[in-house]
C-alpha positions, -999 to +999 in steps of 0.1 A: +000+000+000+029+023+007+043+018-028+009+025-043+005+057-023+040+068-033+033+061-070+000+080-067+019+110-052+044+109-081+017+108-107-003+136-092+029+157-088+039+151-124+005+160-137+004+193-117+038+202-131+028+191-165-003+212-166+015+243-153+046+241-175+043+238-213+080+228-216+076+199-192+043+190-208+061+187-242+088+164-226+061+144-208+041+139-240+072+130-259+081+102-234+046+090-223+024+103-250+018+069-267+004+056-234-021+085-230-054+092-246-055+122-268-080+139-244-055+136-216-029+158-232-045+190-219-064+175-189-057+153-158-043+119-164-069+090-162-045+070-140-052+094-111-088+085-103-080+048-109-052+048-084-073+068-059-101+043-062-077+014-056-062+031-026-096+039-012-108+003-016-076-011-001-079+012+029-116+006+038-127-028+026-119-065+032-095-083+009-122-102-009-140-070-019-107-054-029-099-083-052-133-083-069-135-045-073-100-043-088-105-072-112-138-057-123 
């Protein structure tokens, strides 16, 4: 869970910087653009709500529910 929270913090930080800095956004798109949807180039990355949902489920629900919700 600690690794997941760390990865979430890195992704959120990178997105904040990316959306504020056009130069960093260009570098980010050059490196990770093929993994992104075209709508995510000027908006928040879709990984952020997904990671938040996984962290939320891991924190508040039993393991069986976590497994089913993540696999679904």
